[in-house]
Each structure stands twice: as C-alpha cells, then as structure tokens.
TORSE-318444 format. One record per residue: chain; residue number from 1; residue in one letter; x, y, z of N, C-alpha, C, O in turn. Coordinates in steps of 0.1 Angstrom, whole numbers. Layout:
% residues N
A  NUM  A  X  Y  Z  X  Y  Z  X  Y  Z  X  Y  Z
...
% end
This chain:
% residues 342
A  1  M  1  155  -207  7  142  -203  -5  132  -199  -15  136  -195
A  2  T  -2  119  -202  -12  109  -196  -9  108  -181  1  112  -176
A  3  S  -19  102  -175  -17  99  -160  -5  90  -158  2  92  -148
A  4  L  -3  81  -166  9  72  -165  22  80  -166  31  79  -157
A  5  E  23  88  -176  35  97  -178  37  106  -166  48  107  -161
A  6  R  26  112  -162  27  122  -150  32  114  -138  40  120  -130
A  7  S  26  103  -135  29  95  -123  44  90  -123  51  91  -113
A  8  L  48  85  -135  62  80  -136  72  91  -134  83  89  -128
A  9  R  69  103  -139  78  114  -138  79  118  -123  90  121  -118
A  10  A  68  118  -116  69  121  -102  76  111  -94  85  114  -85
A  11  I  74  98  -97  81  87  -90  96  88  -92  104  86  -83
A  12  H  101  93  -104  115  94  -107  120  108  -106  131  111  -111
A  13  H  113  116  -98  117  130  -95  120  139  -107  129  147  -106
A  14  Q  112  137  -117  112  145  -129  100  153  -129  89  148  -125
A  15  Q  100  166  -133  88  174  -132  78  171  -142  80  171  -154
A  16  P  66  168  -137  54  165  -146  47  178  -149  51  189  -145
A  17  D  36  177  -156  28  189  -159  21  194  -146  19  206  -144
A  18  R  17  185  -137  11  188  -124  14  176  -115  18  165  -119
A  19  V  11  178  -102  13  167  -92  2  157  -95  -10  160  -96
A  20  P  6  144  -96  -4  133  -97  -13  132  -85  -9  135  -74
A  21  V  -25  126  -87  -34  124  -75  -39  110  -76  -45  106  -86
A  22  I  -37  102  -66  -41  88  -66  -47  85  -52  -40  79  -43
A  23  P  -59  89  -49  -65  86  -36  -66  71  -34  -68  63  -44
A  24  Q  -64  66  -22  -65  51  -19  -79  47  -18  -84  44  -7
A  25  A  -86  47  -29  -100  45  -30  -104  32  -35  -116  30  -39
A  26  H  -95  23  -36  -98  10  -42  -108  1  -35  -117  -5  -41
A  27  V  -108  1  -21  -118  -6  -14  -131  3  -13  -142  -3  -14
A  28  W  -129  16  -11  -141  25  -11  -150  22  -24  -162  22  -23
A  29  A  -143  21  -35  -151  20  -48  -159  7  -48  -170  7  -54
A  30  L  -154  -4  -42  -162  -16  -42  -176  -14  -36  -186  -19  -41
A  31  Y  -176  -7  -25  -189  -5  -18  -197  6  -25  -209  6  -26
A  32  A  -190  17  -30  -197  28  -37  -204  23  -50  -214  29  -54
A  33  Y  -199  12  -56  -205  7  -68  -212  -6  -66  -214  -13  -76
A  34  G  -217  -8  -54  -227  -19  -52  -221  -33  -50  -228  -43  -51
A  35  S  -208  -34  -47  -202  -47  -44  -196  -47  -30  -201  -39  -21
A  36  S  -186  -55  -27  -180  -56  -14  -166  -62  -15  -163  -68  -26
A  37  S  -158  -60  -5  -145  -66  -4  -147  -82  -5  -139  -88  -12
A  38  Q  -156  -87  2  -158  -102  2  -161  -107  -12  -156  -118  -16
A  39  E  -170  -100  -19  -173  -105  -33  -161  -104  -42  -158  -114  -49
A  40  C  -154  -93  -42  -143  -91  -51  -131  -98  -48  -122  -100  -57
A  41  M  -129  -103  -36  -117  -110  -33  -117  -124  -40  -107  -131  -41
A  42  Y  -129  -128  -45  -131  -140  -52  -135  -138  -66  -138  -147  -74
A  43  D  -134  -125  -71  -139  -122  -85  -131  -111  -90  -135  -99  -89
A  44  G  -119  -114  -96  -110  -103  -101  -116  -95  -112  -113  -83  -113
A  45  A  -124  -102  -120  -130  -95  -132  -140  -84  -127  -141  -73  -132
A  46  R  -148  -87  -116  -157  -78  -110  -149  -66  -104  -153  -55  -105
A  47  Y  -138  -69  -97  -130  -59  -91  -125  -49  -102  -126  -37  -100
A  48  A  -120  -55  -113  -115  -46  -124  -126  -38  -130  -124  -26  -133
A  49  E  -138  -44  -132  -149  -36  -137  -153  -24  -129  -155  -13  -134
A  50  I  -153  -26  -116  -156  -15  -107  -145  -4  -107  -148  8  -107
A  51  Q  -132  -8  -107  -122  2  -107  -122  10  -120  -118  22  -120
A  52  L  -125  3  -131  -126  10  -144  -137  21  -143  -135  32  -148
A  53  Q  -148  17  -138  -159  27  -137  -156  38  -128  -159  50  -131
A  54  A  -149  35  -116  -145  46  -107  -135  55  -114  -136  68  -112
A  55  W  -126  50  -121  -116  58  -128  -123  67  -139  -120  79  -140
A  56  R  -133  62  -146  -140  70  -155  -148  82  -148  -148  93  -154
A  57  D  -153  79  -137  -161  89  -130  -153  99  -123  -157  111  -121
A  58  F  -141  96  -118  -133  105  -110  -120  110  -116  -116  121  -114
A  59  G  -114  102  -125  -103  106  -133  -90  107  -125  -81  116  -128
A  60  W  -88  99  -115  -75  99  -108  -64  93  -116  -67  86  -126
A  61  D  -52  94  -112  -40  91  -121  -35  77  -119  -26  72  -126
A  62  G  -41  69  -109  -36  56  -107  -46  47  -100  -56  53  -95
A  63  I  -45  34  -101  -54  25  -95  -47  15  -86  -38  8  -91
A  64  F  -50  14  -74  -45  3  -65  -53  -9  -67  -65  -9  -69
A  65  I  -47  -21  -66  -54  -34  -67  -52  -41  -54  -41  -46  -51
A  66  A  -62  -42  -46  -62  -50  -33  -77  -49  -28  -84  -39  -29
A  67  T  -81  -60  -22  -94  -61  -16  -94  -60  -1  -104  -57  5
A  68  D  -83  -64  5  -82  -65  19  -67  -66  23  -59  -66  14
A  69  S  -64  -66  36  -50  -66  40  -45  -79  46  -35  -80  53
A  70  I  -53  -90  45  -49  -103  50  -50  -114  39  -52  -126  43
A  71  A  -49  -110  27  -51  -119  16  -40  -130  16  -44  -142  14
A  72  V  -28  -127  18  -17  -137  18  -19  -146  30  -18  -159  28
A  73  A  -20  -141  41  -22  -149  53  -34  -159  52  -33  -171  55
A  74  H  -45  -154  46  -57  -162  44  -53  -173  34  -58  -185  36
A  75  S  -46  -170  24  -42  -180  13  -33  -190  19  -32  -201  14
A  76  L  -25  -187  29  -16  -196  36  -24  -205  46  -18  -215  51
A  77  G  -36  -202  49  -44  -211  57  -49  -204  70  -56  -210  78
A  78  L  -47  -191  72  -52  -184  83  -67  -183  83  -73  -180  73
A  79  E  -73  -186  95  -88  -184  96  -91  -169  96  -84  -161  103
A  80  V  -102  -166  89  -106  -152  89  -121  -151  92  -128  -161  90
A  81  H  -125  -139  96  -139  -136  97  -143  -125  88  -134  -116  85
A  82  Y  -155  -124  83  -159  -114  74  -168  -104  81  -177  -107  89
A  83  T  -165  -91  79  -172  -80  85  -179  -72  73  -178  -76  62
A  84  D  -185  -61  77  -192  -53  67  -182  -46  58  -186  -41  47
A  85  V  -169  -45  62  -159  -38  54  -147  -47  50  -137  -42  47
A  86  G  -149  -60  51  -139  -69  46  -135  -80  56  -142  -82  66
A  87  A  -124  -87  53  -120  -98  62  -110  -93  73  -102  -84  71
A  88  V  -111  -100  84  -102  -97  96  -97  -111  101  -104  -121  99
A  89  P  -85  -111  107  -80  -124  112  -89  -130  122  -95  -123  131
A  90  G  -90  -143  122  -97  -150  132  -88  -151  145  -77  -146  146
A  91  S  -94  -157  156  -87  -157  169  -76  -168  169  -68  -168  178
A  92  K  -76  -177  160  -66  -188  160  -55  -185  151  -56  -185  139
A  93  A  -43  -184  156  -31  -181  148  -27  -194  141  -30  -205  145
A  94  L  -20  -192  130  -15  -203  122  -3  -210  128  -1  -222  126
A  95  L  6  -202  134  18  -207  140  17  -206  155  17  -196  161
A  96  K  17  -218  162  16  -218  177  30  -215  182  31  -210  194
A  97  S  40  -217  175  54  -214  179  62  -210  167  58  -214  156
A  98  L  73  -203  169  82  -200  158  88  -212  151  92  -212  139
A  99  R  89  -223  159  95  -235  153  87  -241  142  92  -249  134
A  100  E  74  -238  142  65  -243  132  67  -237  118  60  -241  108
A  101  V  76  -227  117  78  -220  104  82  -230  93  78  -229  82
A  102  E  90  -240  97  94  -250  87  83  -259  82  84  -265  71
A  103  Q  72  -259  89  60  -267  85  50  -259  76  41  -265  71
A  104  L  52  -246  74  43  -238  67  43  -242  52  54  -245  46
A  105  H  32  -243  46  30  -246  32  29  -233  24  20  -225  28
A  106  W  37  -230  14  36  -218  7  31  -221  -7  39  -224  -16
A  107  P  18  -220  -10  12  -224  -22  15  -214  -34  18  -203  -31
A  108  D  14  -219  -46  15  -210  -57  4  -200  -56  -8  -204  -55
A  109  P  7  -187  -56  -3  -177  -55  -15  -178  -65  -26  -175  -62
A  110  R  -11  -184  -77  -21  -186  -87  -31  -197  -84  -42  -198  -90
A  111  E  -28  -205  -73  -38  -215  -69  -46  -211  -57  -52  -220  -50
A  112  T  -45  -198  -53  -52  -193  -42  -61  -181  -46  -61  -178  -58
A  113  R  -68  -175  -37  -76  -163  -41  -67  -151  -45  -72  -142  -50
A  114  L  -54  -152  -43  -45  -141  -48  -45  -141  -63  -42  -130  -69
A  115  N  -49  -151  -69  -50  -151  -84  -61  -141  -89  -60  -136  -100
A  116  E  -71  -138  -80  -80  -128  -84  -74  -114  -85  -78  -106  -94
A  117  W  -64  -111  -77  -57  -98  -78  -49  -98  -90  -47  -88  -97
A  118  I  -43  -110  -94  -35  -111  -106  -44  -109  -118  -41  -102  -128
A  119  T  -56  -115  -118  -66  -113  -129  -70  -99  -130  -70  -94  -141
A  120  A  -73  -92  -119  -77  -78  -119  -66  -70  -125  -68  -60  -133
A  121  T  -53  -72  -121  -42  -65  -126  -41  -67  -141  -39  -57  -149
A  122  R  -42  -79  -146  -41  -82  -160  -52  -74  -168  -49  -68  -179
A  123  I  -64  -74  -163  -75  -67  -170  -73  -52  -170  -74  -46  -181
A  124  L  -69  -46  -159  -67  -32  -158  -55  -28  -167  -55  -17  -173
A  125  A  -45  -36  -167  -33  -33  -175  -37  -33  -190  -32  -25  -198
A  126  R  -45  -43  -193  -49  -43  -207  -58  -31  -211  -56  -26  -222
A  127  E  -67  -27  -202  -76  -17  -206  -70  -3  -204  -73  6  -212
A  128  L  -61  -1  -194  -56  12  -191  -41  13  -189  -36  24  -186
A  129  G  -34  3  -191  -20  2  -188  -11  12  -195  0  15  -191
A  130  D  -16  17  -207  -8  28  -214  -12  42  -210  -7  51  -215
A  131  Q  -22  43  -201  -27  56  -197  -26  59  -182  -24  70  -178
A  132  V  -27  49  -174  -29  51  -159  -19  42  -152  -16  31  -156
A  133  L  -14  47  -140  -5  39  -132  -12  28  -125  -22  30  -118
A  134  I  -8  16  -127  -14  4  -121  -5  0  -109  7  -4  -111
A  135  L  -10  0  -97  -3  -3  -85  -8  -16  -79  -19  -17  -73
A  136  G  -1  -27  -81  -6  -40  -76  0  -43  -62  12  -43  -60
A  137  R  -10  -44  -53  -6  -47  -39  -1  -62  -37  -9  -71  -40
A  138  A  11  -64  -33  15  -77  -29  12  -81  -15  17  -90  -9
A  139  D  2  -74  -10  -4  -75  3  6  -72  14  15  -63  13
A  140  A  5  -79  26  12  -75  38  27  -77  36  32  -87  30
A  141  G  35  -67  41  49  -68  42  53  -79  52  45  -83  59
A  142  A  66  -82  52  70  -94  60  67  -93  75  62  -103  81
A  143  F  70  -81  81  67  -80  95  53  -81  99  49  -88  108
A  144  S  44  -75  91  30  -76  93  24  -90  90  15  -95  97
A  145  L  29  -96  80  25  -109  76  29  -119  87  21  -128  91
A  146  A  41  -118  92  45  -126  103  36  -125  115  33  -135  122
A  147  A  32  -113  118  23  -111  129  9  -117  127  3  -123  136
A  148  Q  4  -117  115  -8  -123  111  -7  -138  113  -17  -145  118
A  149  L  4  -144  109  6  -159  110  8  -163  124  3  -174  128
A  150  R  15  -155  131  19  -159  145  9  -155  155  8  -161  166
A  151  G  0  -145  152  -9  -139  161  -2  -127  167  9  -127  171
A  152  M  -10  -116  167  -4  -103  170  3  -102  184  14  -98  184
A  153  E  -4  -107  194  2  -106  207  15  -115  209  25  -110  214
A  154  D  14  -127  203  25  -136  204  37  -131  196  49  -132  200
A  155  W  34  -125  184  45  -120  176  52  -108  183  64  -107  183
A  156  L  44  -99  188  50  -87  195  58  -91  207  68  -85  211
A  157  L  53  -102  214  60  -107  225  74  -113  221  84  -112  227
A  158  D  73  -121  209  86  -126  204  96  -115  201  108  -116  204
A  159  V  91  -104  195  99  -93  192  105  -86  205  117  -83  205
A  160  A  97  -85  215  101  -78  227  111  -87  235  121  -81  240
A  161  L  109  -100  236  118  -108  243  131  -112  236  141  -114  242
A  162  E  130  -113  222  141  -116  214  148  -129  218  161  -130  219
A  163  E  141  -139  222  146  -151  226  150  -160  215  159  -169  216
A  164  Q  144  -158  203  147  -167  191  148  -158  179  141  -160  169
A  165  P  158  -150  179  160  -141  167  162  -148  154  158  -143  144
A  166  A  169  -159  154  172  -166  142  159  -171  136  157  -170  124
A  167  L  150  -177  144  138  -182  139  129  -170  134  121  -172  125
A  168  M  130  -159  141  122  -147  137  126  -143  123  118  -140  114
A  169  H  139  -142  121  144  -138  108  141  -149  97  138  -145  85
A  170  T  141  -161  101  137  -172  91  123  -170  87  120  -170  75
A  171  L  114  -167  96  100  -164  93  99  -152  84  91  -152  74
A  172  L  106  -142  87  105  -129  80  111  -131  65  105  -126  56
A  173  E  121  -139  64  127  -142  51  117  -150  42  116  -147  31
A  174  R  110  -160  49  101  -167  41  89  -159  36  84  -160  25
A  175  C  85  -150  45  74  -141  42  78  -131  30  71  -129  21
A  176  N  90  -126  31  96  -118  21  97  -125  7  94  -119  -3
A  177  H  101  -137  8  103  -145  -4  89  -147  -11  88  -146  -23
A  178  Y  79  -149  -3  66  -151  -8  60  -138  -14  54  -138  -25
A  179  S  63  -127  -8  59  -114  -13  65  -112  -27  59  -106  -36
A  180  L  78  -116  -28  85  -114  -41  79  -123  -52  77  -118  -63
A  181  W  75  -135  -48  69  -144  -58  56  -138  -63  53  -137  -75
A  182  F  47  -133  -53  35  -127  -57  37  -114  -65  30  -111  -75
A  183  A  47  -106  -61  50  -94  -68  54  -97  -82  50  -89  -91
A  184  D  62  -107  -84  66  -111  -98  54  -114  -107  54  -110  -119
A  185  L  44  -120  -101  32  -124  -109  24  -111  -112  18  -110  -123
A  186  L  24  -102  -103  17  -89  -105  24  -81  -116  17  -75  -124
A  187  L  37  -81  -115  45  -74  -126  43  -80  -139  41  -73  -149
A  188  E  43  -93  -139  41  -101  -152  27  -97  -158  25  -97  -170
A  189  A  17  -95  -149  3  -92  -153  2  -78  -158  -8  -74  -164
A  190  G  12  -69  -155  12  -56  -161  12  -45  -151  11  -33  -155
A  191  A  14  -47  -138  15  -37  -128  27  -28  -131  38  -34  -134
A  192  H  26  -15  -130  38  -6  -131  45  -5  -118  57  -2  -118
A  193  V  38  -7  -107  44  -6  -93  38  -18  -85  26  -21  -86
A  194  V  47  -24  -77  41  -34  -67  43  -27  -54  53  -20  -51
A  195  T  34  -29  -45  34  -23  -32  30  -33  -21  22  -42  -23
A  196  I  37  -31  -10  34  -39  2  29  -30  13  32  -18  14
A  197  G  20  -35  21  15  -28  33  21  -33  46  18  -45  49
A  198  D  29  -26  53  35  -30  65  32  -21  76  40  -14  82
A  199  G  19  -21  80  14  -12  90  21  -14  104  22  -4  111
A  200  L  25  -26  107  32  -28  120  46  -23  120  53  -23  131
A  201  A  51  -18  109  65  -12  108  65  2  113  75  9  112
A  202  S  54  7  119  52  21  122  58  23  136  58  15  145
A  203  G  62  36  138  66  40  151  54  41  161  56  42  173
A  204  S  42  40  156  30  38  165  30  25  171  22  23  181
A  205  V  38  15  167  37  2  172  51  -3  177  52  -9  188
A  206  V  62  0  169  75  -5  173  85  6  174  82  17  169
A  207  S  96  4  180  107  14  181  116  14  168  115  5  160
A  208  A  124  24  167  133  25  156  143  14  157  148  9  146
A  209  R  147  10  169  156  -2  170  150  -14  164  157  -22  157
A  210  V  137  -17  167  131  -29  162  130  -28  147  132  -38  140
A  211  Y  127  -16  142  126  -15  127  140  -18  121  141  -25  111
A  212  E  151  -12  127  164  -14  122  168  -29  122  174  -34  112
A  213  R  164  -36  133  169  -50  134  160  -60  127  166  -69  121
A  214  Y  147  -58  127  138  -69  122  130  -65  109  124  -74  103
A  215  I  130  -53  106  122  -49  94  130  -43  83  128  -47  71
A  216  F  139  -34  86  147  -28  75  154  -38  66  153  -36  54
A  217  P  161  -48  71  168  -57  62  159  -64  52  163  -67  41
A  218  H  146  -66  56  137  -73  47  130  -63  37  128  -67  26
A  219  H  128  -51  41  124  -40  32  135  -38  22  132  -37  10
A  220  Y  147  -37  26  158  -34  18  160  -46  8  162  -43  -4
A  221  A  159  -58  12  161  -70  3  150  -70  -7  153  -73  -19
A  222  L  138  -67  -3  127  -67  -13  129  -56  -23  127  -58  -35
A  223  A  132  -44  -19  134  -33  -28  145  -36  -38  144  -32  -50
A  224  Q  156  -42  -33  167  -45  -42  163  -55  -53  167  -54  -64
A  225  A  156  -65  -48  151  -75  -57  142  -70  -68  143  -73  -80
A  226  I  133  -60  -64  124  -54  -74  132  -45  -83  129  -45  -95
A  227  R  142  -38  -78  150  -30  -87  158  -38  -97  160  -34  -108
A  228  Q  162  -50  -93  169  -59  -102  160  -63  -114  165  -67  -124
A  229  R  147  -62  -112  138  -66  -122  134  -53  -130  125  -54  -139
A  230  N  141  -42  -128  138  -30  -135  123  -26  -132  117  -20  -141
A  231  A  119  -28  -120  105  -25  -116  105  -16  -104  116  -12  -100
A  232  R  94  -13  -99  92  -2  -88  85  -8  -76  75  -15  -78
A  233  L  90  -5  -64  84  -9  -52  79  3  -44  85  13  -43
A  234  S  67  1  -38  61  11  -29  59  4  -16  54  -7  -15
A  235  I  62  11  -5  60  6  9  49  15  16  51  27  17
A  236  H  39  8  21  28  16  28  30  13  43  30  1  47
A  237  V  31  23  51  32  21  65  22  31  72  23  43  70
A  238  C  14  26  80  4  34  87  10  41  99  21  38  103
A  239  G  2  50  105  6  56  118  18  66  116  20  72  105
A  240  N  25  68  127  36  78  128  49  71  124  54  63  132
A  241  I  55  75  113  68  68  109  80  77  112  91  74  107
A  242  V  78  88  119  89  97  122  101  90  128  112  93  124
A  243  P  100  81  138  111  74  144  120  67  134  132  65  136
A  244  M  114  61  124  121  53  114  121  59  100  123  52  90
A  245  L  118  72  99  116  78  86  129  77  78  128  74  66
A  246  S  140  81  83  153  81  76  156  67  71  161  65  60
A  247  Q  153  57  79  155  43  74  146  39  63  150  32  54
A  248  L  133  42  64  124  39  53  128  46  40  127  40  30
A  249  V  133  58  41  137  65  29  149  58  23  150  58  11
A  250  N  157  51  31  169  44  25  167  30  22  177  22  20
A  251  T  155  25  22  152  11  19  155  8  4  158  -4  0
A  252  G  155  18  -5  157  16  -19  143  15  -26  143  13  -38
A  253  A  132  16  -19  119  16  -25  118  29  -33  124  39  -31
A  254  H  109  29  -43  106  41  -51  96  50  -45  97  62  -47
A  255  I  86  44  -38  75  52  -32  74  48  -17  75  37  -13
A  256  L  71  58  -9  68  56  5  54  62  7  51  74  6
A  257  E  44  53  10  30  57  13  29  60  28  31  51  36
A  258  F  26  73  31  27  76  46  14  82  50  6  88  42
A  259  D  11  80  63  -2  83  69  -2  97  75  8  103  77
A  260  S  -14  102  79  -16  115  84  -9  118  98  -6  129  100
A  261  P  -7  108  107  0  111  119  15  115  117  21  121  126
A  262  T  20  112  105  34  116  102  34  131  98  27  135  89
A  263  D  43  139  104  44  153  100  48  154  86  59  149  82
A  264  F  40  161  78  42  162  63  56  169  60  64  164  52
A  265  E  58  180  66  70  188  63  83  180  67  92  180  59
A  266  M  82  173  78  94  165  82  96  154  72  108  151  68
A  267  A  86  147  68  87  137  58  92  142  45  101  136  38
A  268  W  87  154  40  91  159  28  106  163  28  113  161  18
A  269  Q  111  169  39  125  173  39  134  161  39  145  161  33
A  270  E  129  150  46  138  138  46  138  131  33  148  125  29
A  271  A  126  131  26  125  122  14  128  129  1  131  123  -9
A  272  R  128  142  1  130  150  -11  142  146  -19  153  146  -14
A  273  G  139  142  -32  150  138  -41  155  124  -39  163  119  -46
A  274  K  149  117  -29  154  103  -26  143  93  -28  146  82  -33
A  275  I  131  96  -24  120  86  -25  107  94  -27  106  105  -22
A  276  C  99  89  -36  86  96  -39  76  94  -27  74  83  -23
A  277  L  70  105  -22  60  103  -12  46  103  -18  43  109  -27
A  278  L  38  94  -12  24  93  -15  15  94  -3  16  85  6
A  279  G  7  105  -2  -1  106  10  -4  121  12  -4  129  2
A  280  N  -6  126  24  -10  119  36  -22  126  42  -23  128  54
A  281  V  -32  129  33  -44  136  38  -52  127  47  -54  115  44
A  282  D  -56  132  58  -62  125  69  -75  118  64  -84  124  58
A  283  V  -76  105  67  -87  97  62  -100  99  70  -111  102  65
A  284  S  -98  99  83  -110  100  92  -115  114  93  -127  117  90
A  285  G  -107  124  98  -112  137  101  -115  145  89  -123  154  89
A  286  I  -107  143  78  -109  151  66  -116  144  54  -127  149  50
A  287  M  -111  133  50  -117  126  38  -131  120  41  -140  120  33
A  288  T  -133  116  54  -146  109  57  -155  119  64  -167  120  60
A  289  R  -151  127  73  -160  136  81  -159  151  77  -167  159  81
A  290  G  -149  154  68  -147  168  64  -156  172  53  -163  163  47
A  291  T  -155  184  49  -163  190  38  -153  190  26  -141  190  27
A  292  P  -159  192  13  -150  194  2  -141  206  3  -129  205  -1
A  293  A  -145  216  10  -137  228  12  -125  225  21  -114  229  19
A  294  Q  -128  216  31  -117  212  40  -107  203  33  -95  204  35
A  295  V  -112  194  25  -103  186  16  -94  195  8  -82  193  7
A  296  E  -100  204  1  -93  213  -8  -82  221  0  -71  222  -5
A  297  A  -85  226  12  -75  233  20  -64  224  24  -52  228  23
A  298  E  -66  211  28  -56  202  32  -47  199  20  -35  197  21
A  299  C  -53  197  8  -45  194  -4  -37  206  -8  -25  204  -12
A  300  R  -43  218  -8  -36  230  -13  -23  233  -7  -13  235  -13
A  301  W  -22  232  7  -10  236  13  1  225  11  13  228  10
A  302  R  -3  213  9  7  202  6  12  205  -8  25  204  -10
A  303  L  4  208  -17  8  210  -31  17  222  -32  27  222  -39
A  304  E  14  232  -25  23  244  -25  36  242  -18  46  249  -21
A  305  K  36  233  -8  48  230  -1  58  222  -10  70  225  -9
A  306  V  54  214  -19  63  205  -26  68  212  -39  79  209  -44
A  307  K  60  220  -45  64  227  -58  75  237  -55  74  244  -45
A  308  P  85  239  -64  85  233  -78  92  220  -79  95  215  -90
A  309  A  96  214  -68  102  201  -68  92  190  -73  80  192  -73
A  310  S  97  178  -76  89  167  -79  91  156  -69  98  158  -59
A  311  G  85  145  -70  86  134  -61  75  133  -51  77  129  -39
A  312  Y  63  138  -55  51  137  -46  39  133  -54  37  138  -64
A  313  I  31  124  -48  18  120  -53  7  123  -42  8  118  -31
A  314  L  -2  132  -46  -13  135  -36  -22  123  -34  -27  117  -44
A  315  S  -25  120  -21  -33  109  -18  -38  110  -4  -33  118  4
A  316  S  -47  101  -1  -51  99  13  -40  92  21  -32  86  15
A  317  G  -40  93  34  -30  87  42  -31  72  43  -21  65  45
A  318  C  -43  67  40  -45  52  41  -57  49  32  -63  58  26
A  319  A  -61  37  32  -73  33  24  -85  40  30  -87  41  42
A  320  L  -94  45  20  -105  53  24  -117  44  29  -119  33  24
A  321  S  -124  49  39  -135  43  45  -147  43  34  -148  52  27
A  322  P  -155  32  34  -167  33  25  -176  44  28  -185  48  20
A  323  D  -175  50  40  -183  61  44  -179  75  39  -186  85  40
A  324  A  -167  75  32  -162  88  27  -171  93  16  -175  85  7
A  325  P  -176  106  17  -185  111  6  -178  112  -7  -166  116  -8
A  326  A  -185  109  -18  -180  110  -31  -175  124  -34  -165  126  -42
A  327  E  -182  134  -29  -178  148  -31  -164  151  -26  -157  159  -32
A  328  N  -159  144  -16  -146  146  -11  -135  140  -20  -124  144  -21
A  329  L  -139  129  -27  -130  123  -36  -129  132  -49  -118  134  -54
A  330  H  -140  138  -53  -139  147  -64  -130  159  -60  -123  165  -68
A  331  A  -131  163  -47  -124  175  -42  -109  172  -42  -101  181  -46
A  332  I  -104  161  -39  -90  158  -39  -85  157  -53  -73  162  -55
A  333  V  -92  152  -62  -88  152  -76  -88  166  -82  -78  170  -89
A  334  E  -98  174  -79  -99  187  -85  -88  196  -79  -83  205  -85
A  335  S  -84  194  -66  -74  201  -60  -61  200  -67  -53  209  -69
A  336  A  -57  187  -71  -45  184  -78  -45  192  -91  -35  197  -95
A  337  R  -56  192  -98  -57  199  -111  -56  214  -109  -50  221  -117
A  338  R  -62  219  -98  -62  234  -96  -49  239  -91  -45  250  -95
A  339  Y  -44  232  -81  -32  238  -73  -19  230  -76  -9  234  -71
A  340  G  -20  219  -83  -8  211  -86  0  214  -98  9  208  -101
A  341  Q  -5  224  -106  2  228  -119  16  233  -116  18  241  -107
A  342  Y  25  229  -125  39  235  -124  40  247  -133  51  253  -134
% end
C-alpha cells in the first residue's frame, strides 16, 4: 500500500497492511533542516521544500502543514512576539470586551500569511498527494482562537462567570466560520484532512460541563460542515481529555489527536470503531529525552494493543520539540514497520 492508502484505511476503520505512522514533526523539521518557524510562516514554498526533504529522509506516512499555533489570530491583527521556537501572543488582546466582536475584521485568508500554508499545501499535494496523507492545519479551534483574541485570563473569566453567554457563542461562531473558510481553501489546495488545534478544550483547562456548553456545539458544527464537503476533519486537543472523551468521540470528526496525559487504553476503548486516534507517545519524556529503545518500547505496546482492529495512527502526543533527536524519529517510524504489521 502507499502511505495515503494505508492512512485512509486506518481513518475509515478498514484494515491496512500496517499501522500508519505520522509523528507531529512538522515544526521540528523546520529547525532540523536549517530554517525556522518565523521564516516559513512567510514562505510556503520553503516550508514545502523542507517537509519534502524530511519525508524522503524519514518515510513517515503523512505530513502536517502548520508553522505555529497563532496564525489565524495573528492574521486577524493580534500582536505577537517571536521566540526561538516560533510566535507567541503579545500582552495586548485584540478584544477588550466581548461586545467588540462585531467590530472584528475577518480578512480573506489568501490576503494574509495564512496563504503561505495554502501554498505549502498546494505544493505538497502536487508532489506527494497521490502517495502521502496531507494534513492541512486550519490553525486554532474556535475556543482556543477566542482565547487568543480575547486574552487568556479574560476569556477564561468570561467562561467562568457566564455573564454574556450569547456574546460568547457569537464570538465562537465567528471563529468557527473563519476556520471553515480557511479549511475550504486548504481542501481546495489538495489537503486530504483538515485539522484544528483546540488545546484549551482539554480537561487540563476546562470542565466537561464547559466543553459540553461552549465547545462541543462548535466542534460538532465544523465536523458536520466538513463531512458535507465529503472531506475529513481532525481535532487536536492537548493535555488530559478523559473528562470530555466521550463527547470528543461524538463530534463527528474523523480523527482525534490526543496527548500523552490521556490514558491510552481508556481512549482506545472509547474511540474504537467510532473515531480514528492519532497519538499519544510522550513528547517530553520519551521523544525528546528518551532513547530510541524507549521510543520503540512505547510504540510497541500501543501497536500490540490496537491490533487486529484498525482506527489508529501512531504519532507523538503533540508537536515535537526542535530538541528531539533524529534517532528517536527514526525509531517511531521503524517501530510502526516492525510491530504494526497486520
């Protein structure tokens, strides 16, 4: 099977020849090959060139397209600062109050730096689209994007006090609509999967009640819209998602990208046959500070747990640090080949 065939079979719960492996190495590769997040967020062709080289060197089954996690907010006007590993939000929020949501300008993504992600998607789809799964990140999910625009503390206070729920949902709906606009452009450029990162939707940050009230409706709406396009949605949530695991499984998304704090066996039992899981090898302790033998051991028991069923893609729990040794990336790929055979 090609990597694309293998990945699509796993996503749709059909048995492939082996478990696909797609480590979240897209930002790692930028630094490993002599570039940076800051350079590539303004140069989609350079981003694609690096991802092509990394794929040739490592042979993973899919490529994520994203340079950072605040691209949409930045494109909407949020002040950012640049660090050694990418952009971070500045101290000044874009929305001083929820009432200002009506004043937000939502530019065409093609007229912002988001167009570089579209360009990278188009190049990678042209070069590898018939061989490898292309996952275009539509950047932050609605809840996390709202926090970036409003400011983290003020947004979480809005959520806790619930004094203006209608305005909160208005902001979330606008964020979701923009994500769909961007997702459509990524799909048009050739992405096989569009993915959102909604790290604040985690049980490490909010309760299951908050997820049900303010996050699930927008995840569900986006998933249904993507399905209506005969396309596929993946949702990435960092931290421990056990409190809202059943709800995430029922969003209608095709893939759930889950992090190492979430119990693997619990996630597998809940998701099996319903949603494809992608994850959740520990980024810090294993992929960055561990040895290739430790990476292999962590991968092996996961692979043995899921077979003979399908619906799993071996991956890191989150985006890999630039400090992760290349040997550990080779180890995760080789583990899938060695222990993931059906």
